C-alpha positions as CSV (number, residue, x, y, z in Angstrom):
1,X,22.4,-29.3,-9.0
2,X,19.0,-29.0,-10.9
3,X,16.9,-26.8,-12.9
4,X,15.8,-23.2,-12.7
5,X,12.1,-23.1,-13.3
6,X,11.0,-19.8,-14.9
7,X,8.3,-18.4,-12.9
8,X,8.0,-14.8,-13.9
9,X,10.3,-11.7,-16.1
10,X,11.3,-8.8,-14.0
11,X,9.2,-5.6,-14.3
12,X,12.1,-3.3,-14.8
13,X,14.6,-5.4,-16.5
14,X,12.6,-8.4,-18.5
15,X,15.6,-9.7,-19.8
16,X,15.9,-11.2,-16.2
17,X,14.6,-14.1,-15.5
18,X,12.7,-14.8,-11.8
19,X,13.1,-18.4,-11.2
20,X,12.7,-21.1,-8.4
21,X,15.3,-23.6,-8.4
22,X,14.1,-27.2,-8.9
23,X,16.1,-28.8,-5.9
24,X,14.8,-26.3,-3.5
25,X,10.7,-26.9,-4.4
26,X,10.2,-29.2,-1.7
27,X,11.2,-26.5,0.7
28,X,7.3,-25.6,0.2
29,X,5.9,-22.4,-1.2
30,X,3.1,-19.9,-1.0
31,X,0.8,-18.4,-3.7
32,X,-1.4,-15.5,-2.2
33,X,-3.1,-12.6,-3.4
34,X,-6.8,-11.2,-3.7
35,X,-9.5,-12.6,-5.9
36,X,-8.6,-11.8,-10.0
37,X,-5.0,-10.7,-9.5
38,X,-3.6,-13.9,-11.2
39,X,-3.0,-16.8,-8.8
40,X,-4.9,-19.6,-10.8
41,X,-2.2,-18.5,-13.7
42,X,0.4,-18.7,-11.8
43,X,-0.6,-21.9,-10.1
44,X,-1.1,-23.6,-14.0
45,X,2.3,-22.0,-14.9
46,X,3.9,-24.1,-12.1
47,X,2.1,-26.8,-12.6
48,X,2.8,-26.7,-16.3
49,X,6.6,-26.1,-15.2
50,X,7.1,-29.8,-12.8
51,X,5.4,-31.7,-15.2
52,X,7.6,-30.7,-18.4
53,X,10.3,-31.5,-15.4
54,X,8.7,-35.0,-15.0
55,X,7.5,-34.5,-11.3
56,X,4.2,-35.2,-10.7
57,X,1.4,-32.6,-9.5
58,X,-1.8,-33.0,-7.1
59,X,-3.7,-29.9,-7.1
60,X,-7.3,-29.0,-6.3
61,X,-9.2,-26.8,-8.9
62,X,-12.0,-24.9,-6.7
63,X,-13.5,-23.3,-9.4
64,X,-13.1,-25.8,-12.4
65,X,-11.1,-23.7,-15.0
66,X,-7.1,-25.7,-14.4
67,X,-9.5,-28.5,-16.0
68,X,-7.8,-26.5,-18.9
69,X,-4.3,-28.1,-18.3
70,X,-5.4,-30.3,-21.0
71,X,-6.0,-28.1,-23.8
72,X,-3.1,-26.2,-26.1
73,X,-3.5,-23.0,-25.8
74,X,-3.6,-20.5,-29.0
75,X,-2.6,-17.5,-30.2
76,X,-5.0,-14.1,-29.6
77,X,-4.0,-10.9,-30.4
78,X,-3.8,-10.1,-26.7
79,X,-1.9,-12.8,-26.2
80,X,1.0,-11.9,-28.9
81,X,0.8,-8.1,-27.2
82,X,1.4,-10.3,-23.8
83,X,4.5,-12.0,-24.9
84,X,6.1,-9.3,-26.5
85,X,6.2,-6.8,-23.2
86,X,7.8,-9.3,-22.1
87,X,10.8,-10.3,-24.4
88,X,9.2,-13.9,-25.2
89,X,9.0,-14.9,-29.3
90,X,7.0,-17.6,-28.9
91,X,5.3,-19.6,-26.9
92,X,5.4,-23.6,-27.3
93,X,1.5,-24.5,-26.8
94,X,0.9,-27.9,-25.7
95,X,-1.4,-30.0,-23.8
96,X,-0.3,-31.7,-20.5
97,X,-1.3,-35.4,-18.8
98,X,-3.9,-35.0,-16.7
99,X,-5.7,-37.5,-14.2
100,X,-9.5,-35.9,-13.1
101,X,-10.2,-37.1,-9.3
102,X,-13.7,-36.5,-7.6
103,X,-14.1,-37.7,-3.4
104,X,-17.7,-37.8,-4.7
105,X,-17.3,-39.9,-7.8
106,X,-18.8,-37.4,-10.2
107,X,-16.6,-35.6,-12.3
108,X,-13.2,-37.9,-11.7
109,X,-11.7,-41.0,-10.7
110,X,-12.9,-42.2,-7.1
111,X,-11.0,-41.3,-4.0
112,X,-11.3,-44.0,-1.1
113,X,-9.5,-45.1,2.1
114,X,-10.6,-47.7,4.6
115,X,-11.3,-46.7,8.3
116,X,-8.7,-48.9,9.0
117,X,-5.9,-46.7,7.4
118,X,-6.9,-43.9,8.7
119,X,-6.8,-45.4,11.9
120,X,-7.9,-44.5,15.6
121,X,-4.9,-41.1,16.2
122,X,-6.0,-39.6,13.2
123,X,-9.9,-40.3,12.7
124,X,-9.6,-38.3,16.2
125,X,-7.9,-35.7,15.6
126,X,-10.7,-35.1,12.3
127,X,-13.6,-35.6,14.8
128,X,-11.8,-33.5,17.5
129,X,-12.3,-35.8,20.0
130,X,-10.5,-35.3,23.9
131,X,-8.4,-37.3,25.7
132,X,-10.9,-39.4,26.8
133,X,-12.9,-40.3,24.0
134,X,-9.6,-41.1,22.0
135,X,-8.8,-43.7,24.3
136,X,-12.6,-45.1,23.4
137,X,-12.4,-45.1,19.9
138,X,-8.8,-46.7,20.4
139,X,-9.8,-49.1,22.4
140,X,-12.9,-50.3,19.8
141,X,-10.6,-50.5,17.1
142,X,-8.6,-52.8,19.4
143,X,-11.8,-54.7,20.0
144,X,-12.5,-54.6,16.5
145,X,-9.2,-56.2,15.5
146,X,-9.3,-58.7,18.3
147,X,-12.8,-59.9,17.0
148,X,-11.8,-59.9,13.3
149,X,-13.8,-57.3,12.3
150,X,-12.9,-55.2,9.6
151,X,-13.7,-51.7,9.8
152,X,-13.9,-50.5,6.5
153,X,-16.6,-47.9,5.8
154,X,-18.8,-45.7,7.4
155,X,-21.7,-49.0,8.5
156,X,-19.0,-50.8,9.7
157,X,-17.5,-48.1,12.4
158,X,-20.8,-47.3,13.3
159,X,-21.9,-50.6,13.8
160,X,-19.4,-51.1,16.2
161,X,-20.0,-48.4,17.9
162,X,-23.4,-49.6,18.7
163,X,-22.8,-53.4,19.2
164,X,-20.2,-51.8,21.8
165,X,-22.3,-49.2,23.3
166,X,-25.1,-52.3,23.9
167,X,-22.8,-54.7,25.8
168,X,-20.3,-52.7,27.1
169,X,-20.8,-54.9,30.2
170,X,-18.6,-57.7,27.7
171,X,-15.7,-55.1,27.0
172,X,-14.9,-52.9,30.3
173,X,-12.6,-55.8,32.3
174,X,-10.3,-56.3,29.2
175,X,-10.5,-53.0,27.9
176,X,-11.4,-50.5,30.0
177,X,-14.2,-48.4,30.8
178,X,-16.1,-47.7,27.8
179,X,-18.6,-44.7,28.9
180,X,-21.7,-44.4,26.7
181,X,-21.1,-40.7,27.3
182,X,-17.9,-41.1,25.0
183,X,-19.7,-43.7,22.9
184,X,-22.6,-41.3,21.9
185,X,-20.0,-38.1,21.4
186,X,-18.3,-40.3,18.5
187,X,-21.3,-40.7,16.9
188,X,-22.3,-37.5,16.8
189,X,-19.6,-36.4,15.5
190,X,-19.4,-39.1,12.9
191,X,-22.6,-38.3,11.8
192,X,-21.6,-34.8,11.3
193,X,-18.6,-35.8,9.1
194,X,-21.0,-38.4,7.2
195,X,-23.2,-35.3,6.5
196,X,-20.3,-34.0,4.6
197,X,-19.9,-36.2,2.7
198,X,-17.5,-38.7,4.8
199,X,-19.4,-41.7,4.0
200,X,-18.1,-41.0,0.4
201,X,-14.7,-41.2,1.7
202,X,-14.3,-44.2,3.4
203,X,-14.4,-47.4,1.6
204,X,-13.1,-50.1,-0.9
205,X,-11.3,-50.1,-3.4
206,X,-8.5,-47.9,-0.8
207,X,-6.8,-45.5,-3.6
208,X,-2.8,-46.4,-4.0
209,X,-1.8,-43.6,-3.1
210,X,1.5,-44.6,-5.7
211,X,-0.8,-44.0,-7.9
212,X,-0.4,-40.1,-7.7
213,X,3.3,-40.3,-8.9
214,X,3.4,-41.4,-12.2
215,X,4.7,-40.0,-15.7
216,X,3.2,-39.8,-19.4
217,X,4.7,-41.9,-21.7
218,X,6.8,-38.6,-22.7
219,X,8.3,-38.1,-19.5
220,X,6.4,-35.4,-18.1
221,X,4.2,-35.6,-14.9
222,X,0.9,-36.6,-14.5
223,X,-0.8,-33.4,-13.2
224,X,-3.6,-35.4,-10.6
225,X,-6.9,-32.8,-10.9
226,X,-9.2,-33.0,-8.2
227,X,-12.4,-32.1,-8.7
228,X,-13.0,-29.2,-5.5
229,X,-15.9,-27.1,-6.1
230,X,-18.1,-29.3,-4.8
231,X,-16.0,-30.5,-1.7
232,X,-15.1,-26.5,-0.6
233,X,-18.5,-26.7,0.9
234,X,-17.5,-29.2,3.1
235,X,-14.4,-28.3,4.9
236,X,-13.9,-30.8,7.5
237,X,-14.0,-33.6,4.9
238,X,-11.3,-31.0,2.5
239,X,-9.3,-30.7,5.6
240,X,-9.8,-34.8,6.0
241,X,-8.6,-35.9,2.9
242,X,-5.7,-33.8,2.2
243,X,-4.4,-34.6,5.5
244,X,-4.9,-38.2,4.7
245,X,-3.2,-37.8,1.5
246,X,-0.1,-35.9,3.3
247,X,0.1,-38.5,6.1
248,X,0.0,-41.9,3.7
249,X,2.9,-40.3,1.5
250,X,5.0,-39.3,4.5
251,X,4.6,-43.7,5.9
252,X,4.8,-44.9,2.1
253,X,7.8,-42.9,0.8
254,X,11.4,-43.3,2.1
255,X,14.0,-40.4,3.4
256,X,15.6,-39.1,0.4
257,X,17.3,-35.3,1.5
258,X,17.2,-32.8,-1.0
259,X,17.0,-34.0,-4.7
260,X,17.7,-32.3,-7.9
261,X,13.6,-32.4,-8.4
262,X,10.8,-33.1,-6.0
263,X,9.5,-36.6,-6.3
264,X,5.8,-35.0,-5.8
265,X,4.4,-31.1,-5.6
266,X,0.9,-30.5,-4.0
267,X,-1.3,-27.3,-4.8
268,X,-3.9,-26.6,-2.2
269,X,-5.7,-23.9,-2.9
270,X,-8.1,-22.4,-0.5
271,X,-5.7,-23.6,1.8
272,X,-7.6,-21.8,4.8
273,X,-10.5,-24.1,4.8
274,X,-7.4,-26.0,6.2
275,X,-7.4,-24.2,9.2
276,X,-10.3,-22.6,9.8
277,X,-12.0,-24.4,12.4
278,X,-9.9,-27.0,13.2
279,X,-9.1,-28.2,16.6
280,X,-5.6,-27.5,17.6
281,X,-4.7,-30.9,17.7
282,X,-5.3,-31.2,13.7
283,X,-3.7,-28.2,13.6
284,X,-0.8,-29.4,15.0
285,X,-0.8,-32.7,12.9
286,X,-0.7,-30.5,9.7
287,X,2.0,-28.6,10.7
288,X,3.9,-31.7,11.5
289,X,3.7,-33.5,8.6
290,X,4.2,-30.3,6.0
291,X,7.9,-29.5,8.5
292,X,8.4,-33.4,7.5
293,X,7.5,-34.5,4.2
294,X,9.8,-32.0,2.4
295,X,12.3,-35.0,3.9
296,X,10.4,-37.5,2.0
297,X,11.1,-35.2,-1.8
298,X,7.3,-33.7,-1.6
299,X,7.1,-30.0,-1.8
300,X,3.4,-28.6,-0.7
301,X,2.6,-24.8,-2.0
302,X,-0.4,-23.0,-0.4
303,X,-2.7,-20.9,-2.6
304,X,-5.0,-18.1,-0.3
305,X,-6.0,-15.1,-0.5
306,X,-3.8,-13.5,2.8
307,X,-0.8,-14.8,3.9
308,X,-2.5,-14.7,7.4
309,X,-4.8,-16.9,6.4
310,X,-1.8,-19.7,7.8
311,X,-0.9,-20.3,10.9
312,X,2.7,-19.1,11.5
313,X,4.5,-22.4,12.3
314,X,3.2,-22.9,8.6
315,X,4.4,-19.7,7.2
316,X,7.7,-20.3,8.7
317,X,8.5,-23.5,6.1
318,X,7.6,-21.9,3.1
319,X,10.6,-21.2,1.4
320,X,9.4,-20.2,-2.2
321,X,6.5,-17.0,-2.4
322,X,4.8,-15.6,-5.0
323,X,2.4,-12.4,-3.7
324,X,0.4,-11.5,-5.9
325,X,-1.8,-8.0,-5.1
326,X,-3.7,-7.3,-1.5
327,X,-5.9,-4.1,-1.5
328,X,-6.2,-2.1,1.7
329,X,-9.6,-0.9,2.3
330,X,-9.6,-1.6,5.6
331,X,-7.9,-1.8,8.8
332,X,-7.5,-5.2,8.7
333,X,-6.5,-5.3,5.2
334,X,-3.6,-2.6,6.3
335,X,-2.4,-5.1,8.8
336,X,-2.4,-8.0,6.3
337,X,-0.2,-5.8,3.9
338,X,2.0,-5.2,6.4
339,X,2.6,-8.5,7.3
340,X,2.8,-9.9,4.2
341,X,5.7,-7.6,3.1
342,X,7.2,-8.6,6.5
343,X,7.6,-11.7,5.4
344,X,10.7,-11.0,2.3
345,X,13.9,-10.3,2.4
346,X,13.8,-6.3,1.5
347,X,14.7,-5.2,-2.0
348,X,16.3,-1.4,-1.1
349,X,14.9,-0.4,-4.7
350,X,11.5,-1.5,-3.4
351,X,8.9,-0.3,-1.2
352,X,7.2,-3.9,-0.8
353,X,4.3,-2.8,1.5
354,X,3.0,0.1,-1.2
355,X,3.9,-1.9,-3.6
356,X,1.9,-4.7,-3.2
357,X,-1.4,-3.2,-3.5
358,X,-0.2,-1.1,-6.7
359,X,0.1,-4.6,-8.7
360,X,-1.7,-5.1,-11.8
361,X,-3.3,-8.5,-12.9
362,X,-0.6,-11.0,-13.5
363,X,2.2,-9.3,-11.5
364,X,3.6,-10.6,-8.3
365,X,6.3,-10.0,-5.9
366,X,8.5,-12.7,-5.8
367,X,11.3,-14.7,-3.5
368,X,12.5,-18.1,-4.0
369,X,15.1,-19.7,-2.7
370,X,18.8,-19.5,-4.3
371,X,21.3,-21.9,-5.3
372,X,22.5,-21.9,-1.4
373,X,18.9,-22.3,-0.5
374,X,19.2,-18.7,1.0
375,X,15.8,-16.7,0.3
376,X,16.6,-13.9,-2.7
377,X,15.7,-10.5,-2.2
378,X,12.0,-10.0,-3.6
379,X,11.6,-8.6,-7.1
380,X,8.3,-7.2,-9.0
381,X,7.6,-9.3,-11.8
382,X,4.9,-10.3,-15.1
383,X,4.2,-14.0,-14.1
384,X,4.5,-16.1,-17.5
385,X,1.8,-16.9,-19.9
386,X,0.7,-21.0,-19.5
387,X,1.7,-23.2,-22.5
388,X,-2.6,-24.8,-22.2
389,X,-5.5,-23.0,-22.8
390,X,-7.8,-20.8,-21.0
391,X,-10.9,-22.4,-21.7
392,X,-12.1,-25.0,-19.2
393,X,-13.0,-28.5,-20.1
394,X,-17.2,-29.0,-20.9
395,X,-18.5,-32.2,-19.4
396,X,-18.4,-34.4,-22.3
397,X,-14.9,-33.2,-23.1
398,X,-13.4,-34.5,-19.2
399,X,-15.4,-37.8,-19.5
400,X,-13.8,-38.4,-22.4
401,X,-10.5,-38.3,-20.8
402,X,-11.4,-40.0,-17.4
403,X,-12.7,-43.0,-19.8
404,X,-9.5,-43.0,-21.6
405,X,-6.7,-42.7,-18.6
406,X,-5.4,-45.9,-17.6
407,X,-6.5,-46.0,-14.4
408,X,-10.0,-45.6,-15.4
409,X,-11.6,-49.3,-14.2
410,X,-9.9,-49.8,-11.0
411,X,-11.7,-47.4,-8.6
412,X,-14.8,-47.1,-10.0
413,X,-16.9,-49.9,-8.6
414,X,-17.3,-49.9,-4.8
415,X,-16.6,-53.2,-3.3
416,X,-18.4,-53.8,-0.3
417,X,-16.8,-57.2,1.2
418,X,-17.9,-58.9,4.5
419,X,-16.7,-57.0,7.0
420,X,-18.0,-55.8,10.7
421,X,-21.1,-54.0,9.2
422,X,-22.1,-58.1,7.9
423,X,-20.4,-60.2,10.6
424,X,-22.2,-57.7,13.4
425,X,-25.6,-57.9,12.3
426,X,-25.1,-62.0,11.8
427,X,-24.0,-61.8,15.5
428,X,-26.9,-59.5,16.6
429,X,-29.5,-62.3,14.8
430,X,-28.1,-64.9,15.9
431,X,-28.4,-63.1,19.7
432,X,-32.2,-62.6,19.3
433,X,-32.1,-65.9,17.8
434,X,-31.0,-67.2,21.1
435,X,-33.0,-64.9,23.3
436,X,-36.1,-66.0,21.3
437,X,-35.4,-69.2,21.9
438,X,-34.6,-68.6,26.2
439,X,-38.4,-66.9,26.0
440,X,-39.8,-70.0,24.2
441,X,-37.9,-72.2,26.9
442,X,-39.2,-70.4,29.4
443,X,-43.0,-70.0,28.1
444,X,-42.4,-74.0,28.0
445,X,-41.3,-74.6,31.4
446,X,-44.0,-72.7,32.3
447,X,-46.7,-74.9,30.5
448,X,-45.1,-77.3,31.9
449,X,-45.2,-76.5,35.4
450,X,-49.0,-75.6,35.1
451,X,-49.8,-79.0,33.4
452,X,-48.0,-80.5,36.4
453,X,-49.5,-78.9,38.8
454,X,-52.7,-79.6,37.4
455,X,-52.3,-83.4,37.2
456,X,-51.4,-83.4,40.6
457,X,-54.3,-82.0,41.6
458,X,-56.3,-84.7,39.3
459,X,-54.4,-87.2,40.9
460,X,-55.3,-86.4,44.4
461,X,-58.6,-85.7,43.9
462,X,-59.3,-88.9,42.2
463,X,-57.0,-90.5,45.1
464,X,-59.3,-88.8,47.3
465,X,-62.9,-89.9,46.0
466,X,-61.0,-93.6,45.6
467,X,-60.6,-93.7,49.4
468,X,-64.2,-92.3,50.2
469,X,-65.7,-95.1,48.0
470,X,-63.6,-98.0,48.9
471,X,-64.8,-96.3,52.6
472,X,-69.0,-96.2,51.6
473,X,-68.7,-99.5,50.2
474,X,-66.6,-101.2,52.7
475,X,-69.3,-99.2,55.6
476,X,-72.2,-100.7,53.5
477,X,-70.7,-104.7,53.6
478,X,-70.1,-104.5,57.4
479,X,-72.9,-102.8,57.6
480,X,-74.9,-105.8,56.1
481,X,-73.0,-108.9,57.7
482,X,-73.8,-107.1,61.2
483,X,-77.3,-107.4,60.8
484,X,-77.3,-110.7,59.1
485,X,-74.8,-112.9,61.8
486,X,-76.2,-110.5,65.0
487,X,-75.0,-110.4,68.3
488,X,-71.4,-110.4,69.5
489,X,-69.8,-112.3,66.8
490,X,-70.9,-110.3,63.8
491,X,-69.6,-107.4,65.5
492,X,-66.5,-109.0,66.2
493,X,-66.4,-110.2,62.9
494,X,-67.1,-106.7,61.5
495,X,-64.3,-105.0,63.5
496,X,-61.6,-107.8,61.7
497,X,-62.8,-106.9,57.8
498,X,-62.4,-102.9,58.5
499,X,-59.6,-103.6,60.3
500,X,-58.4,-105.5,57.4
501,X,-59.4,-103.2,54.6
502,X,-58.4,-99.8,56.2
503,X,-55.0,-100.9,58.4
504,X,-56.8,-100.9,61.8
505,X,-56.4,-103.5,64.2
């Protein structure tokens, strides 16, 4: 039925292990607590446990200290004292297989996807578009598809939007009204996402999401570590990436139900960033994916300071809970403590609301699903120590591991193949050349007409001149003849000659 994963030791009876059952690890979970109460150590303990079990892990490293998973721990007097207090004889220190990822390509392998893969519906939710704007964006994708224009990166979509904005009359008949206002709103929201680094996320080669699901030669699950220290400053991009990743897994993985152990476990640190300042539609999409993805064998664990940071619909999906200390300095803090206490199954031996504020560093209230999938009574426990080091990697150590990774070289080089941007540039150039030719033809036509008119005027002038010259010559000749012959005979002869010359009788 699975394997019990030891999380901690009961504070009252340290011989009693507090466990999470692997067959219910896909029922999701929560690690909560104020800053400095031990959430990161708990996160490491769970990640190590899943890795030893052969379950791949994905986690966001917000502070950069989780990189210590790649180094084995070591004995220190303080550490040994902690082991003794927990009735643990020794810890088999070990390093764990880690693959580093980074959307900004600085501290790990790049992560990218294409505009086409993310699709108009998810992109609309990310950009917080209304129904009309979402319809226009869907039409833009359809036009691109019908015209064989690949939408791979940001510049492709921007070029497509600009092209349609300038040529709306060409598409209105087949695709409906594409209002300039909606197109402009989409372009502005795209720029806002690009300012947060979204232009780095879209491109090729796109990530094969199944690269997250790997084990090493010893059968241990690979821990995929996302460098998130810089990403935290761009919450919209963070939410975009995590939602896309879950949606991709949901689409690609088959339905499996409850397994002996999950296929993959996600840890989302600073989980409140997924829900702060996001649209209702985007939150709804996140909630839907979280609710349904467990049937794919995926477990999701949210790490945040306060359980109230998460929407109630999400909290209701989290069966495994680890609550570190909360502080109750203000009325708002007191409300949060009470809300956190009410989420646990009551233990008659514990005043949960009071205990939450008294927990020491490394101590937590734990309630996981039991063998029947029912929430256990909450217990106060000490989190067991991790097997890896507490010292984060240096930049040189991190780069060494990145270059030794089995996937090094697959995603490092950005590929910019011919797509919508390049083809539209060619089309725009051709249109400009056609317009220039038409303009040149117009100019040539005007010049031809001007020359033709000038030639006609000149021909008319010459014809008039010839006519006048002929008349002058004929008149002079007639007068000369008349004078020479004289009388009526001369006049009659002159009239006959003039009539022959000028067509008169």
